[in-house]
mmCIF file of the N, C-alpha and C atoms, coordinates in Angstrom:
data_MODEL
# 
_entry.id   MODEL 
# 
loop_
_atom_site.group_PDB 
_atom_site.id 
_atom_site.type_symbol 
_atom_site.label_atom_id 
_atom_site.label_alt_id 
_atom_site.label_comp_id 
_atom_site.label_asym_id 
_atom_site.label_entity_id 
_atom_site.label_seq_id 
_atom_site.pdbx_PDB_ins_code 
_atom_site.Cartn_x 
_atom_site.Cartn_y 
_atom_site.Cartn_z 
_atom_site.occupancy 
_atom_site.B_iso_or_equiv 
_atom_site.pdbx_formal_charge 
_atom_site.auth_seq_id 
_atom_site.auth_comp_id 
_atom_site.auth_asym_id 
_atom_site.auth_atom_id 
_atom_site.pdbx_PDB_model_num 
ATOM 1   N N  . MET A 1 1  ? 91.972  225.257 92.801 1.00 0.00 ? 1  MET A N  1 
ATOM 2   C CA . MET A 1 1  ? 91.778  224.538 93.946 1.00 0.00 ? 1  MET A CA 1 
ATOM 3   C C  . MET A 1 1  ? 93.137  224.561 94.752 1.00 0.00 ? 1  MET A C  1 
ATOM 4   N N  . PHE A 1 2  ? 94.186  224.368 94.127 1.00 0.00 ? 2  PHE A N  1 
ATOM 5   C CA . PHE A 1 2  ? 95.592  224.443 94.868 1.00 0.00 ? 2  PHE A CA 1 
ATOM 6   C C  . PHE A 1 2  ? 96.220  225.498 94.226 1.00 0.00 ? 2  PHE A C  1 
ATOM 7   N N  . ALA A 1 3  ? 96.432  226.538 95.003 1.00 0.00 ? 3  ALA A N  1 
ATOM 8   C CA . ALA A 1 3  ? 97.136  227.664 94.634 1.00 0.00 ? 3  ALA A CA 1 
ATOM 9   C C  . ALA A 1 3  ? 98.671  227.544 94.276 1.00 0.00 ? 3  ALA A C  1 
ATOM 10  N N  . SER A 1 4  ? 99.476  226.748 95.047 1.00 0.00 ? 4  SER A N  1 
ATOM 11  C CA . SER A 1 4  ? 101.001 226.713 94.727 1.00 0.00 ? 4  SER A CA 1 
ATOM 12  C C  . SER A 1 4  ? 101.289 225.393 94.145 1.00 0.00 ? 4  SER A C  1 
ATOM 13  N N  . LEU A 1 5  ? 102.381 225.402 93.569 1.00 0.00 ? 5  LEU A N  1 
ATOM 14  C CA . LEU A 1 5  ? 102.956 224.245 92.842 1.00 0.00 ? 5  LEU A CA 1 
ATOM 15  C C  . LEU A 1 5  ? 103.208 223.278 93.853 1.00 0.00 ? 5  LEU A C  1 
ATOM 16  N N  . SER A 1 6  ? 103.980 223.454 94.989 1.00 0.00 ? 6  SER A N  1 
ATOM 17  C CA . SER A 1 6  ? 103.990 222.509 95.812 1.00 0.00 ? 6  SER A CA 1 
ATOM 18  C C  . SER A 1 6  ? 102.928 221.875 96.614 1.00 0.00 ? 6  SER A C  1 
ATOM 19  N N  . SER A 1 7  ? 101.918 222.438 96.797 1.00 0.00 ? 7  SER A N  1 
ATOM 20  C CA . SER A 1 7  ? 100.721 221.952 97.277 1.00 0.00 ? 7  SER A CA 1 
ATOM 21  C C  . SER A 1 7  ? 99.950  220.972 96.203 1.00 0.00 ? 7  SER A C  1 
ATOM 22  N N  . ARG A 1 8  ? 100.386 221.120 94.985 1.00 0.00 ? 8  ARG A N  1 
ATOM 23  C CA . ARG A 1 8  ? 99.781  220.318 93.893 1.00 0.00 ? 8  ARG A CA 1 
ATOM 24  C C  . ARG A 1 8  ? 100.604 219.006 93.843 1.00 0.00 ? 8  ARG A C  1 
ATOM 25  N N  . VAL A 1 9  ? 101.932 219.319 93.994 1.00 0.00 ? 9  VAL A N  1 
ATOM 26  C CA . VAL A 1 9  ? 102.911 218.047 94.008 1.00 0.00 ? 9  VAL A CA 1 
ATOM 27  C C  . VAL A 1 9  ? 102.702 217.213 95.250 1.00 0.00 ? 9  VAL A C  1 
ATOM 28  N N  . ALA A 1 10 ? 102.327 217.998 96.532 1.00 0.00 ? 10 ALA A N  1 
ATOM 29  C CA . ALA A 1 10 ? 102.071 217.077 97.643 1.00 0.00 ? 10 ALA A CA 1 
ATOM 30  C C  . ALA A 1 10 ? 100.816 216.312 97.446 1.00 0.00 ? 10 ALA A C  1 
ATOM 31  N N  . ALA A 1 11 ? 99.809  216.876 96.985 1.00 0.00 ? 11 ALA A N  1 
ATOM 32  C CA . ALA A 1 11 ? 98.560  216.206 96.624 1.00 0.00 ? 11 ALA A CA 1 
ATOM 33  C C  . ALA A 1 11 ? 98.808  215.038 95.588 1.00 0.00 ? 11 ALA A C  1 
ATOM 34  N N  . LEU A 1 12 ? 99.498  215.375 94.713 1.00 0.00 ? 12 LEU A N  1 
ATOM 35  C CA . LEU A 1 12 ? 99.801  214.277 93.751 1.00 0.00 ? 12 LEU A CA 1 
ATOM 36  C C  . LEU A 1 12 ? 100.580 213.068 94.345 1.00 0.00 ? 12 LEU A C  1 
ATOM 37  N N  . GLY A 1 13 ? 101.516 213.479 95.219 1.00 0.00 ? 13 GLY A N  1 
ATOM 38  C CA . GLY A 1 13 ? 102.209 212.476 96.087 1.00 0.00 ? 13 GLY A CA 1 
ATOM 39  C C  . GLY A 1 13 ? 101.381 211.688 96.865 1.00 0.00 ? 13 GLY A C  1 
ATOM 40  N N  . VAL A 1 14 ? 100.377 212.178 97.565 1.00 0.00 ? 14 VAL A N  1 
ATOM 41  C CA . VAL A 1 14 ? 99.548  211.529 98.483 1.00 0.00 ? 14 VAL A CA 1 
ATOM 42  C C  . VAL A 1 14 ? 98.600  210.594 97.580 1.00 0.00 ? 14 VAL A C  1 
ATOM 43  N N  . THR A 1 15 ? 98.224  211.011 96.437 1.00 0.00 ? 15 THR A N  1 
ATOM 44  C CA . THR A 1 15 ? 97.345  210.320 95.753 1.00 0.00 ? 15 THR A CA 1 
ATOM 45  C C  . THR A 1 15 ? 98.067  208.949 95.336 1.00 0.00 ? 15 THR A C  1 
ATOM 46  N N  . VAL A 1 16 ? 99.377  209.159 94.748 1.00 0.00 ? 16 VAL A N  1 
ATOM 47  C CA . VAL A 1 16 ? 100.185 208.079 94.322 1.00 0.00 ? 16 VAL A CA 1 
ATOM 48  C C  . VAL A 1 16 ? 100.325 207.132 95.506 1.00 0.00 ? 16 VAL A C  1 
ATOM 49  N N  . VAL A 1 17 ? 100.681 207.541 96.712 1.00 0.00 ? 17 VAL A N  1 
ATOM 50  C CA . VAL A 1 17 ? 100.851 206.788 97.688 1.00 0.00 ? 17 VAL A CA 1 
ATOM 51  C C  . VAL A 1 17 ? 99.861  205.888 98.210 1.00 0.00 ? 17 VAL A C  1 
ATOM 52  N N  . ILE A 1 18 ? 98.412  206.508 98.097 1.00 0.00 ? 18 ILE A N  1 
ATOM 53  C CA . ILE A 1 18 ? 97.375  205.762 98.338 1.00 0.00 ? 18 ILE A CA 1 
ATOM 54  C C  . ILE A 1 18 ? 97.007  204.743 97.454 1.00 0.00 ? 18 ILE A C  1 
ATOM 55  N N  . ALA A 1 19 ? 97.343  205.196 96.056 1.00 0.00 ? 19 ALA A N  1 
ATOM 56  C CA . ALA A 1 19 ? 97.049  204.181 95.065 1.00 0.00 ? 19 ALA A CA 1 
ATOM 57  C C  . ALA A 1 19 ? 98.134  202.999 95.029 1.00 0.00 ? 19 ALA A C  1 
ATOM 58  N N  . VAL A 1 20 ? 99.349  203.159 95.565 1.00 0.00 ? 20 VAL A N  1 
ATOM 59  C CA . VAL A 1 20 ? 100.205 202.053 95.731 1.00 0.00 ? 20 VAL A CA 1 
ATOM 60  C C  . VAL A 1 20 ? 100.102 201.161 96.722 1.00 0.00 ? 20 VAL A C  1 
ATOM 61  N N  . ALA A 1 21 ? 99.462  201.794 97.716 1.00 0.00 ? 21 ALA A N  1 
ATOM 62  C CA . ALA A 1 21 ? 98.987  201.052 98.994 1.00 0.00 ? 21 ALA A CA 1 
ATOM 63  C C  . ALA A 1 21 ? 97.889  200.170 98.660 1.00 0.00 ? 21 ALA A C  1 
ATOM 64  N N  . ALA A 1 22 ? 96.922  200.673 97.922 1.00 0.00 ? 22 ALA A N  1 
ATOM 65  C CA . ALA A 1 22 ? 95.785  199.949 97.583 1.00 0.00 ? 22 ALA A CA 1 
ATOM 66  C C  . ALA A 1 22 ? 96.132  198.704 96.557 1.00 0.00 ? 22 ALA A C  1 
ATOM 67  N N  . LEU A 1 23 ? 97.023  198.876 95.624 1.00 0.00 ? 23 LEU A N  1 
ATOM 68  C CA . LEU A 1 23 ? 97.665  198.013 94.840 1.00 0.00 ? 23 LEU A CA 1 
ATOM 69  C C  . LEU A 1 23 ? 98.163  196.816 95.430 1.00 0.00 ? 23 LEU A C  1 
ATOM 70  N N  . ALA A 1 24 ? 99.104  197.354 96.524 1.00 0.00 ? 24 ALA A N  1 
ATOM 71  C CA . ALA A 1 24 ? 99.795  196.388 97.435 1.00 0.00 ? 24 ALA A CA 1 
ATOM 72  C C  . ALA A 1 24 ? 98.841  195.541 98.382 1.00 0.00 ? 24 ALA A C  1 
ATOM 73  N N  . GLY A 1 25 ? 97.684  196.067 98.687 1.00 0.00 ? 25 GLY A N  1 
ATOM 74  C CA . GLY A 1 25 ? 96.835  195.244 99.464 1.00 0.00 ? 25 GLY A CA 1 
ATOM 75  C C  . GLY A 1 25 ? 96.088  194.293 98.430 1.00 0.00 ? 25 GLY A C  1 
ATOM 76  N N  . LEU A 1 26 ? 95.615  194.643 97.215 1.00 0.00 ? 26 LEU A N  1 
ATOM 77  C CA . LEU A 1 26 ? 95.174  193.775 96.266 1.00 0.00 ? 26 LEU A CA 1 
ATOM 78  C C  . LEU A 1 26 ? 95.881  192.579 95.982 1.00 0.00 ? 26 LEU A C  1 
ATOM 79  N N  . LEU A 1 27 ? 97.232  193.018 95.852 1.00 0.00 ? 27 LEU A N  1 
ATOM 80  C CA . LEU A 1 27 ? 98.272  191.889 95.533 1.00 0.00 ? 27 LEU A CA 1 
ATOM 81  C C  . LEU A 1 27 ? 98.365  190.852 96.576 1.00 0.00 ? 27 LEU A C  1 
ATOM 82  N N  . VAL A 1 28 ? 98.390  191.398 97.903 1.00 0.00 ? 28 VAL A N  1 
ATOM 83  C CA . VAL A 1 28 ? 98.474  190.563 99.125 1.00 0.00 ? 28 VAL A CA 1 
ATOM 84  C C  . VAL A 1 28 ? 97.318  189.586 99.174 1.00 0.00 ? 28 VAL A C  1 
ATOM 85  N N  . ASP A 1 29 ? 95.980  190.160 98.876 1.00 0.00 ? 29 ASP A N  1 
ATOM 86  C CA . ASP A 1 29 ? 94.790  189.256 98.765 1.00 0.00 ? 29 ASP A CA 1 
ATOM 87  C C  . ASP A 1 29 ? 94.763  188.292 97.849 1.00 0.00 ? 29 ASP A C  1 
ATOM 88  N N  . ALA A 1 30 ? 95.362  188.674 96.509 1.00 0.00 ? 30 ALA A N  1 
ATOM 89  C CA . ALA A 1 30 ? 95.470  187.766 95.330 1.00 0.00 ? 30 ALA A CA 1 
ATOM 90  C C  . ALA A 1 30 ? 96.419  186.676 95.639 1.00 0.00 ? 30 ALA A C  1 
ATOM 91  N N  . ALA A 1 31 ? 97.590  186.930 96.412 1.00 0.00 ? 31 ALA A N  1 
ATOM 92  C CA . ALA A 1 31 ? 98.536  185.877 96.823 1.00 0.00 ? 31 ALA A CA 1 
ATOM 93  C C  . ALA A 1 31 ? 97.777  184.880 97.817 1.00 0.00 ? 31 ALA A C  1 
ATOM 94  N N  . ARG A 1 32 ? 97.166  185.426 98.966 1.00 0.00 ? 32 ARG A N  1 
ATOM 95  C CA . ARG A 1 32 ? 96.472  184.526 99.597 1.00 0.00 ? 32 ARG A CA 1 
ATOM 96  C C  . ARG A 1 32 ? 95.319  183.695 99.074 1.00 0.00 ? 32 ARG A C  1 
ATOM 97  N N  . GLN A 1 33 ? 94.680  184.260 98.031 1.00 0.00 ? 33 GLN A N  1 
ATOM 98  C CA . GLN A 1 33 ? 93.633  183.495 97.414 1.00 0.00 ? 33 GLN A CA 1 
ATOM 99  C C  . GLN A 1 33 ? 94.397  182.253 96.513 1.00 0.00 ? 33 GLN A C  1 
ATOM 100 N N  . THR A 1 34 ? 95.560  182.701 95.983 1.00 0.00 ? 34 THR A N  1 
ATOM 101 C CA . THR A 1 34 ? 96.297  181.663 95.158 1.00 0.00 ? 34 THR A CA 1 
ATOM 102 C C  . THR A 1 34 ? 96.689  180.498 96.136 1.00 0.00 ? 34 THR A C  1 
ATOM 103 N N  . ARG A 1 35 ? 97.276  180.832 97.285 1.00 0.00 ? 35 ARG A N  1 
ATOM 104 C CA . ARG A 1 35 ? 97.673  179.854 98.223 1.00 0.00 ? 35 ARG A CA 1 
ATOM 105 C C  . ARG A 1 35 ? 96.714  178.857 98.675 1.00 0.00 ? 35 ARG A C  1 
ATOM 106 N N  . ASP A 1 36 ? 95.541  179.639 98.936 1.00 0.00 ? 36 ASP A N  1 
ATOM 107 C CA . ASP A 1 36 ? 94.338  178.699 99.347 1.00 0.00 ? 36 ASP A CA 1 
ATOM 108 C C  . ASP A 1 36 ? 93.837  177.912 98.461 1.00 0.00 ? 36 ASP A C  1 
ATOM 109 N N  . SER A 1 37 ? 93.786  178.311 96.998 1.00 0.00 ? 37 SER A N  1 
ATOM 110 C CA . SER A 1 37 ? 93.575  177.224 95.855 1.00 0.00 ? 37 SER A CA 1 
ATOM 111 C C  . SER A 1 37 ? 94.584  176.337 95.616 1.00 0.00 ? 37 SER A C  1 
ATOM 112 N N  . PHE A 1 38 ? 95.750  176.447 95.789 1.00 0.00 ? 38 PHE A N  1 
ATOM 113 C CA . PHE A 1 38 ? 96.785  175.605 95.813 1.00 0.00 ? 38 PHE A CA 1 
ATOM 114 C C  . PHE A 1 38 ? 96.745  174.494 96.931 1.00 0.00 ? 38 PHE A C  1 
ATOM 115 N N  . LEU A 1 39 ? 96.222  174.872 98.162 1.00 0.00 ? 39 LEU A N  1 
ATOM 116 C CA . LEU A 1 39 ? 96.097  174.007 99.219 1.00 0.00 ? 39 LEU A CA 1 
ATOM 117 C C  . LEU A 1 39 ? 94.901  173.028 98.907 1.00 0.00 ? 39 LEU A C  1 
ATOM 118 N N  . TRP A 1 40 ? 93.776  173.662 98.346 1.00 0.00 ? 40 TRP A N  1 
ATOM 119 C CA . TRP A 1 40 ? 92.669  172.664 97.862 1.00 0.00 ? 40 TRP A CA 1 
ATOM 120 C C  . TRP A 1 40 ? 93.056  171.770 96.812 1.00 0.00 ? 40 TRP A C  1 
ATOM 121 N N  . VAL A 1 41 ? 93.833  172.342 95.731 1.00 0.00 ? 41 VAL A N  1 
ATOM 122 C CA . VAL A 1 41 ? 94.163  171.344 94.643 1.00 0.00 ? 41 VAL A CA 1 
ATOM 123 C C  . VAL A 1 41 ? 94.998  170.038 95.421 1.00 0.00 ? 41 VAL A C  1 
ATOM 124 N N  . GLU A 1 42 ? 95.969  170.658 96.242 1.00 0.00 ? 42 GLU A N  1 
ATOM 125 C CA . GLU A 1 42 ? 96.784  169.376 96.856 1.00 0.00 ? 42 GLU A CA 1 
ATOM 126 C C  . GLU A 1 42 ? 95.799  168.547 97.568 1.00 0.00 ? 42 GLU A C  1 
ATOM 127 N N  . HIS A 1 43 ? 94.909  168.962 98.346 1.00 0.00 ? 43 HIS A N  1 
ATOM 128 C CA . HIS A 1 43 ? 94.024  168.010 99.128 1.00 0.00 ? 43 HIS A CA 1 
ATOM 129 C C  . HIS A 1 43 ? 93.151  167.291 98.033 1.00 0.00 ? 43 HIS A C  1 
ATOM 130 N N  . SER A 1 44 ? 92.850  167.793 96.985 1.00 0.00 ? 44 SER A N  1 
ATOM 131 C CA . SER A 1 44 ? 92.026  166.994 96.008 1.00 0.00 ? 44 SER A CA 1 
ATOM 132 C C  . SER A 1 44 ? 92.834  165.840 95.375 1.00 0.00 ? 44 SER A C  1 
ATOM 133 N N  . ALA A 1 45 ? 93.957  166.275 95.087 1.00 0.00 ? 45 ALA A N  1 
ATOM 134 C CA . ALA A 1 45 ? 94.927  165.129 94.616 1.00 0.00 ? 45 ALA A CA 1 
ATOM 135 C C  . ALA A 1 45 ? 95.306  164.127 95.580 1.00 0.00 ? 45 ALA A C  1 
ATOM 136 N N  . ILE A 1 46 ? 95.343  164.357 96.807 1.00 0.00 ? 46 ILE A N  1 
ATOM 137 C CA . ILE A 1 46 ? 95.562  163.268 97.893 1.00 0.00 ? 46 ILE A CA 1 
ATOM 138 C C  . ILE A 1 46 ? 94.364  162.326 98.034 1.00 0.00 ? 46 ILE A C  1 
ATOM 139 N N  . VAL A 1 47 ? 93.067  163.204 97.774 1.00 0.00 ? 47 VAL A N  1 
ATOM 140 C CA . VAL A 1 47 ? 91.702  162.334 98.033 1.00 0.00 ? 47 VAL A CA 1 
ATOM 141 C C  . VAL A 1 47 ? 91.530  161.517 96.800 1.00 0.00 ? 47 VAL A C  1 
ATOM 142 N N  . LEU A 1 48 ? 91.949  162.047 95.717 1.00 0.00 ? 48 LEU A N  1 
ATOM 143 C CA . LEU A 1 48 ? 91.863  161.093 94.269 1.00 0.00 ? 48 LEU A CA 1 
ATOM 144 C C  . LEU A 1 48 ? 92.804  160.094 94.297 1.00 0.00 ? 48 LEU A C  1 
ATOM 145 N N  . GLU A 1 49 ? 93.984  160.149 94.900 1.00 0.00 ? 49 GLU A N  1 
ATOM 146 C CA . GLU A 1 49 ? 95.184  159.076 95.119 1.00 0.00 ? 49 GLU A CA 1 
ATOM 147 C C  . GLU A 1 49 ? 94.502  158.039 95.917 1.00 0.00 ? 49 GLU A C  1 
ATOM 148 N N  . ILE A 1 50 ? 94.107  158.570 97.174 1.00 0.00 ? 50 ILE A N  1 
ATOM 149 C CA . ILE A 1 50 ? 93.426  157.473 98.190 1.00 0.00 ? 50 ILE A CA 1 
ATOM 150 C C  . ILE A 1 50 ? 92.348  156.610 97.684 1.00 0.00 ? 50 ILE A C  1 
ATOM 151 N N  . THR A 1 51 ? 91.450  157.370 97.024 1.00 0.00 ? 51 THR A N  1 
ATOM 152 C CA . THR A 1 51 ? 90.348  156.791 96.325 1.00 0.00 ? 51 THR A CA 1 
ATOM 153 C C  . THR A 1 51 ? 90.724  155.699 95.217 1.00 0.00 ? 51 THR A C  1 
ATOM 154 N N  . SER A 1 52 ? 91.715  156.186 94.500 1.00 0.00 ? 52 SER A N  1 
ATOM 155 C CA . SER A 1 52 ? 92.297  155.306 93.390 1.00 0.00 ? 52 SER A CA 1 
ATOM 156 C C  . SER A 1 52 ? 92.886  153.988 94.048 1.00 0.00 ? 52 SER A C  1 
ATOM 157 N N  . GLU A 1 53 ? 93.459  154.100 95.026 1.00 0.00 ? 53 GLU A N  1 
ATOM 158 C CA . GLU A 1 53 ? 94.167  152.935 95.844 1.00 0.00 ? 53 GLU A CA 1 
ATOM 159 C C  . GLU A 1 53 ? 92.848  152.065 96.296 1.00 0.00 ? 53 GLU A C  1 
ATOM 160 N N  . ALA A 1 54 ? 91.909  152.559 96.881 1.00 0.00 ? 54 ALA A N  1 
ATOM 161 C CA . ALA A 1 54 ? 90.914  151.862 97.555 1.00 0.00 ? 54 ALA A CA 1 
ATOM 162 C C  . ALA A 1 54 ? 90.042  151.059 96.363 1.00 0.00 ? 54 ALA A C  1 
ATOM 163 N N  . VAL A 1 55 ? 89.914  151.743 95.256 1.00 0.00 ? 55 VAL A N  1 
ATOM 164 C CA . VAL A 1 55 ? 89.338  151.091 93.966 1.00 0.00 ? 55 VAL A CA 1 
ATOM 165 C C  . VAL A 1 55 ? 90.078  149.918 93.556 1.00 0.00 ? 55 VAL A C  1 
ATOM 166 N N  . ALA A 1 56 ? 91.527  150.177 93.447 1.00 0.00 ? 56 ALA A N  1 
ATOM 167 C CA . ALA A 1 56 ? 92.236  149.261 92.928 1.00 0.00 ? 56 ALA A CA 1 
ATOM 168 C C  . ALA A 1 56 ? 92.313  147.961 93.888 1.00 0.00 ? 56 ALA A C  1 
ATOM 169 N N  . ASP A 1 57 ? 92.243  148.211 95.178 1.00 0.00 ? 57 ASP A N  1 
ATOM 170 C CA . ASP A 1 57 ? 92.268  147.020 96.149 1.00 0.00 ? 57 ASP A CA 1 
ATOM 171 C C  . ASP A 1 57 ? 90.919  146.304 96.234 1.00 0.00 ? 57 ASP A C  1 
ATOM 172 N N  . LEU A 1 58 ? 89.872  146.955 95.876 1.00 0.00 ? 58 LEU A N  1 
ATOM 173 C CA . LEU A 1 58 ? 88.592  146.461 95.778 1.00 0.00 ? 58 LEU A CA 1 
ATOM 174 C C  . LEU A 1 58 ? 88.629  145.392 94.464 1.00 0.00 ? 58 LEU A C  1 
ATOM 175 N N  . ARG A 1 59 ? 89.154  145.992 93.491 1.00 0.00 ? 59 ARG A N  1 
ATOM 176 C CA . ARG A 1 59 ? 89.164  145.028 92.344 1.00 0.00 ? 59 ARG A CA 1 
ATOM 177 C C  . ARG A 1 59 ? 90.121  143.799 92.455 1.00 0.00 ? 59 ARG A C  1 
ATOM 178 N N  . ASP A 1 60 ? 91.125  144.073 93.135 1.00 0.00 ? 60 ASP A N  1 
ATOM 179 C CA . ASP A 1 60 ? 91.987  142.681 93.585 1.00 0.00 ? 60 ASP A CA 1 
ATOM 180 C C  . ASP A 1 60 ? 91.161  141.763 94.377 1.00 0.00 ? 60 ASP A C  1 
ATOM 181 N N  . ALA A 1 61 ? 90.546  142.455 95.348 1.00 0.00 ? 61 ALA A N  1 
ATOM 182 C CA . ALA A 1 61 ? 89.880  141.480 96.245 1.00 0.00 ? 61 ALA A CA 1 
ATOM 183 C C  . ALA A 1 61 ? 88.744  140.887 95.326 1.00 0.00 ? 61 ALA A C  1 
ATOM 184 N N  . GLU A 1 62 ? 87.954  141.473 94.496 1.00 0.00 ? 62 GLU A N  1 
ATOM 185 C CA . GLU A 1 62 ? 86.880  140.769 93.646 1.00 0.00 ? 62 GLU A CA 1 
ATOM 186 C C  . GLU A 1 62 ? 87.598  139.768 92.766 1.00 0.00 ? 62 GLU A C  1 
ATOM 187 N N  . SER A 1 63 ? 88.592  139.882 92.178 1.00 0.00 ? 63 SER A N  1 
ATOM 188 C CA . SER A 1 63 ? 89.383  138.976 91.316 1.00 0.00 ? 63 SER A CA 1 
ATOM 189 C C  . SER A 1 63 ? 89.669  137.789 92.187 1.00 0.00 ? 63 SER A C  1 
ATOM 190 N N  . GLY A 1 64 ? 90.181  137.949 93.308 1.00 0.00 ? 64 GLY A N  1 
ATOM 191 C CA . GLY A 1 64 ? 90.664  136.924 94.207 1.00 0.00 ? 64 GLY A CA 1 
ATOM 192 C C  . GLY A 1 64 ? 89.372  135.996 94.552 1.00 0.00 ? 64 GLY A C  1 
ATOM 193 N N  . GLN A 1 65 ? 88.326  136.696 94.843 1.00 0.00 ? 65 GLN A N  1 
ATOM 194 C CA . GLN A 1 65 ? 87.161  136.241 95.177 1.00 0.00 ? 65 GLN A CA 1 
ATOM 195 C C  . GLN A 1 65 ? 86.540  135.196 93.927 1.00 0.00 ? 65 GLN A C  1 
ATOM 196 N N  . ARG A 1 66 ? 86.496  135.882 92.861 1.00 0.00 ? 66 ARG A N  1 
ATOM 197 C CA . ARG A 1 66 ? 86.089  134.961 91.739 1.00 0.00 ? 66 ARG A CA 1 
ATOM 198 C C  . ARG A 1 66 ? 86.944  133.894 91.372 1.00 0.00 ? 66 ARG A C  1 
ATOM 199 N N  . GLY A 1 67 ? 88.223  134.142 91.641 1.00 0.00 ? 67 GLY A N  1 
ATOM 200 C CA . GLY A 1 67 ? 89.236  132.953 91.425 1.00 0.00 ? 67 GLY A CA 1 
ATOM 201 C C  . GLY A 1 67 ? 88.967  131.951 92.510 1.00 0.00 ? 67 GLY A C  1 
ATOM 202 N N  . PHE A 1 68 ? 88.597  132.207 93.668 1.00 0.00 ? 68 PHE A N  1 
ATOM 203 C CA . PHE A 1 68 ? 88.246  131.277 94.758 1.00 0.00 ? 68 PHE A CA 1 
ATOM 204 C C  . PHE A 1 68 ? 87.013  130.428 94.390 1.00 0.00 ? 68 PHE A C  1 
ATOM 205 N N  . VAL A 1 69 ? 86.057  131.221 93.990 1.00 0.00 ? 69 VAL A N  1 
ATOM 206 C CA . VAL A 1 69 ? 84.771  130.775 93.719 1.00 0.00 ? 69 VAL A CA 1 
ATOM 207 C C  . VAL A 1 69 ? 84.769  129.803 92.559 1.00 0.00 ? 69 VAL A C  1 
ATOM 208 N N  . LEU A 1 70 ? 85.608  129.886 91.551 1.00 0.00 ? 70 LEU A N  1 
ATOM 209 C CA . LEU A 1 70 ? 85.709  129.184 90.390 1.00 0.00 ? 70 LEU A CA 1 
ATOM 210 C C  . LEU A 1 70 ? 86.483  127.776 90.524 1.00 0.00 ? 70 LEU A C  1 
ATOM 211 N N  . THR A 1 71 ? 87.393  127.869 91.558 1.00 0.00 ? 71 THR A N  1 
ATOM 212 C CA . THR A 1 71 ? 87.916  126.644 91.953 1.00 0.00 ? 71 THR A CA 1 
ATOM 213 C C  . THR A 1 71 ? 87.343  126.074 92.855 1.00 0.00 ? 71 THR A C  1 
# 
């Protein structure tokens, strides 16, 4: 297929460059997906914190109402 050594080396070099470029693209995509996942985790944590605060406030209100009704 390739007659000379220099053409073989050039073909191998091109193949290596293409493989490295493909791996770099996959790495960039994986980094983007990881960042997006971290953003969703942060959002979920904020939602859980707000929900917990709302439930705690509701429990305080129910307790206050119970105390008022008993007196």
